[in-house]
C-alpha positions in Angstrom: 55.9 96.9 105.3 58.1 98.2 102.5 55.5 100.9 101.9 55.6 102.0 105.5 59.5 102.2 105.5 59.4 104.1 102.2 56.9 106.6 103.6 59.0 107.0 106.8 62.1 107.6 104.7 60.3 110.1 102.5 59.0 111.9 105.6 62.6 112.1 107.0 64.0 113.4 103.7 61.2 116.0 103.6 61.9 117.0 107.2 65.6 117.3 106.5 65.0 119.4 103.4 62.7 121.7 105.4 65.4 122.1 108.1 68.0 122.8 105.5 65.8 125.3 103.8 65.0 127.0 107.0 68.6 127.1 108.1 69.7 128.5 104.7 66.9 131.1 104.8 67.9 132.2 108.3 71.6 132.4 107.3 70.8 134.4 104.2 68.5 136.7 106.2 71.2 137.3 108.8 73.8 138.1 106.1 71.4 140.5 104.4 70.4 142.1 107.7 74.1 142.7 108.7 74.9 144.0 105.3 71.9 146.4 105.4 72.7 147.6 109.0 76.4 148.0 108.5 76.2 151.6 107.0 73.9 152.6 109.8 76.2 151.2 112.4 79.1 153.1 110.8 76.9 156.2 111.0 76.6 155.9 114.7 80.2 154.9 115.1 81.4 158.2 113.6 78.7 160.2 115.4 79.8 158.9 118.8 83.5 159.4 118.1 84.9 162.5 120.0 87.9 162.6 117.5 85.7 164.0 114.7 85.2 160.7 113.0 88.8 159.4 113.0 87.8 156.1 114.6 86.8 154.5 111.3 90.4 154.8 110.0 91.9 153.1 113.0 90.3 149.7 112.6 88.2 149.9 115.8 84.7 148.6 115.7 83.5 150.9 118.4 84.7 154.3 119.7 87.2 153.9 122.6 85.5 156.8 124.5 82.1 157.4 123.0 80.2 160.6 123.9 77.3 162.7 122.7 79.0 166.0 122.1 78.4 165.8 118.4 74.6 165.7 119.0 75.0 168.7 121.3 76.8 170.6 118.5 73.9 169.8 116.1 71.2 170.9 118.6 73.0 174.2 119.4 74.1 174.8 115.7 77.7 175.3 117.0 79.6 174.2 113.9 80.3 176.2 110.7 78.3 173.6 108.7 75.4 173.7 111.2 74.7 177.4 111.4 71.4 177.0 109.7 70.6 173.4 110.6 67.1 173.9 112.0 66.1 176.1 109.2 67.4 173.6 106.7 65.8 170.8 108.6 62.5 172.7 108.4 63.0 173.2 104.6 63.5 169.5 104.1 60.4 168.8 106.2 58.4 171.3 104.2 59.4 169.8 100.9 58.9 166.2 102.0 55.4 166.8 103.6 54.1 169.0 100.7 55.4 166.4 98.2 53.7 163.6 100.2 50.3 165.4 100.6 50.1 166.8 97.0 51.2 163.5 95.5 48.6 161.5 97.4 45.9 164.1 96.6 46.5 164.5 92.9 47.1 160.7 92.4 43.9 159.9 94.2 42.0 162.3 92.1 43.5 160.9 88.9 42.8 157.3 89.8 39.3 158.2 90.9 38.6 160.0 87.6 40.2 157.2 85.5 38.5 154.2 87.1 35.4 155.4 89.0 34.2 158.1 86.6 34.4 155.6 83.7 36.3 158.0 81.4 36.9 156.5 78.0 40.6 157.3 77.7 41.4 157.7 81.4 43.2 154.4 81.8 45.4 155.1 78.7 46.3 158.6 80.0 47.3 157.3 83.4 49.3 154.4 81.9 51.1 156.8 79.6 52.5 158.6 82.7 54.6 155.5 83.3 56.8 156.5 80.4 58.3 159.1 82.7 60.4 156.2 84.1 61.8 155.3 80.7 64.4 158.1 81.0 66.7 158.3 84.1 66.0 161.2 86.4 69.5 162.5 85.9 68.9 163.1 82.2 65.8 165.2 82.9 67.7 167.4 85.5 68.9 170.1 83.0 65.6 170.4 81.1 63.8 170.7 84.4 66.3 173.3 85.7 65.6 175.4 82.5 61.8 175.1 82.9 62.0 176.2 86.5 64.0 179.3 85.5 61.6 180.1 82.7 58.7 180.0 85.2 60.6 182.1 87.8 60.8 179.2 90.3 64.6 179.1 90.6 65.8 178.8 94.2 62.3 178.0 95.3 61.2 174.9 97.3 58.2 174.6 94.9 60.6 173.8 92.1 61.9 170.8 94.1 58.4 169.8 95.1 57.3 169.9 91.4 60.3 167.7 90.5 59.6 165.1 93.2 55.9 165.0 92.3 56.8 164.4 88.7 58.7 161.2 89.5 56.4 160.1 92.3 53.1 160.5 90.5 53.1 157.7 87.9 53.9 155.1 90.5 51.4 156.5 92.9 48.6 156.4 90.3 49.6 152.8 89.4 49.3 151.7 93.0 46.0 153.5 93.6 44.4 152.2 90.5 45.4 148.6 91.3 44.1 148.9 94.8 40.9 150.6 93.6 40.2 147.6 91.4 39.5 145.6 94.6 36.6 148.0 95.5 33.4 147.0 93.8 31.9 149.7 91.5 28.5 148.8 92.9 29.3 150.8 96.0 29.7 153.9 93.9 26.5 153.2 92.0 24.6 152.6 95.3 25.9 155.9 96.6 24.9 157.8 93.5 21.4 156.2 93.7 21.1 157.6 97.2 21.9 161.0 95.8 25.6 161.4 96.4 27.5 163.6 94.0 30.9 162.7 92.5 32.6 164.8 95.1 30.8 163.1 97.9 31.6 159.7 96.5 35.2 160.6 96.3 35.4 162.2 99.8 33.1 159.9 101.8 33.5 156.6 100.1 36.6 156.4 97.9 39.2 158.0 100.2 38.3 156.0 103.4 38.4 152.7 101.5 41.7 153.7 99.8 43.4 154.6 103.1 45.9 151.6 103.0 47.0 152.4 99.5 47.2 156.1 100.2 49.5 155.3 103.2 51.8 153.4 100.8 51.8 156.3 98.3 52.5 158.8 101.1 55.5 156.8 102.4 56.9 156.4 98.9 56.5 160.1 98.1 58.0 161.3 101.4 61.0 159.0 101.1 61.6 160.0 97.5 61.7 163.7 98.4 63.6 163.1 101.7 66.4 161.1 100.1 66.8 163.2 96.9 70.1 165.1 96.4 70.3 165.9 92.7 67.3 168.2 92.3 67.8 169.9 95.6 71.4 170.8 94.9 70.5 171.9 91.4 67.4 174.0 92.2 68.3 175.5 95.6 71.4 177.6 96.0 71.0 179.9 99.0 71.8 178.6 102.6 68.4 179.7 103.8 66.6 177.6 101.2 68.9 174.5 101.3 68.2 171.3 103.1 70.4 169.2 105.3 70.9 166.8 102.4 72.7 169.5 100.4 75.0 170.4 103.4 75.9 166.8 103.9 77.1 166.7 100.3 79.4 169.6 100.8 81.4 167.7 103.4 83.3 165.9 100.6 84.8 169.2 99.4 86.3 169.9 102.9 89.5 168.2 103.9 88.8 169.1 107.6 85.1 168.3 107.8 83.5 167.7 111.2 82.3 164.2 110.3 81.1 163.3 113.8 78.8 166.3 114.0 77.5 165.8 110.4 76.8 162.1 111.0 74.9 163.1 114.2 72.9 165.6 112.0 72.2 162.8 109.5 70.8 160.6 112.4 68.5 163.4 113.6 67.5 164.2 110.0 66.4 160.5 109.5 64.0 160.5 112.4 60.9 162.2 110.8 60.5 159.7 107.9 61.1 156.8 110.3 58.4 158.1 112.7 56.0 158.6 109.8 56.8 155.2 108.4 56.0 153.6 111.8 52.7 155.5 112.2 51.4 154.9 108.7 52.5 151.3 108.6 50.6 150.5 111.8 47.6 152.3 110.5 47.8 150.5 107.2 48.0 147.1 108.8 45.1 147.9 111.1 43.0 149.1 108.2 43.7 146.0 106.1 42.9 143.8 109.1 39.6 145.6 109.5 38.7 145.2 105.8 39.4 141.5 106.0 37.2 141.2 109.1 34.4 143.0 107.2 34.7 140.6 104.3 
């Protein structure tokens, strides 16, 4: 009898702890969600304000008379800061996509050579690349600027792409090598016995199986390039070569900046990585589910 009562009391205490843990986790998650979405909400608040972003200084939590005129200014490039918006938007898209594709390609080749080709010092070389993260990116900005000038790449998007790839590559190789360790080497051996060359093994076997990890690397490289400001403002100095990120930074030097139009531009500029993140994350989840089903 006492044992039954003790078991029931223990079960109640466990249920209470579980409820408290769940409630605490939900409360913490709600706080973190609100904290994370607050800057984004403020972005929309200013963009929808017809008074050029003055609503955030009045204490209102929403624009009294919201409108979409700021978005029309962006689409028609009708503001002094937006004269080259679509060209700068295209420059950012070019830098981001090329950084993404080249990072995924070179990192996949490096991880394939280090782990699947059985190179003696391949793993040590790829691990040594992680030392890039020992120094902050800001400390490498001036040496990188000098190198780009020496190679004649000043004011060129390729200089920015090279900088972004430099910082994305070590992490990309690390992710791909760890994921590749889940793929049995026997598959490569079987393909070679059937007469496949190293290129065929890489193209027809390695890349399809590495698709989820490549999606992670692609998202990381794109976001790294898309959100960068330091190297873009340092290496690009003509309006025709600049990106929207650089123009956004110039607002802080203008006492009469059109904040609503620039926040609308920031919202539009954020759409491509969000769309790519949605597409690749769905593909990655579907691919992982398929691999589990095959196992």
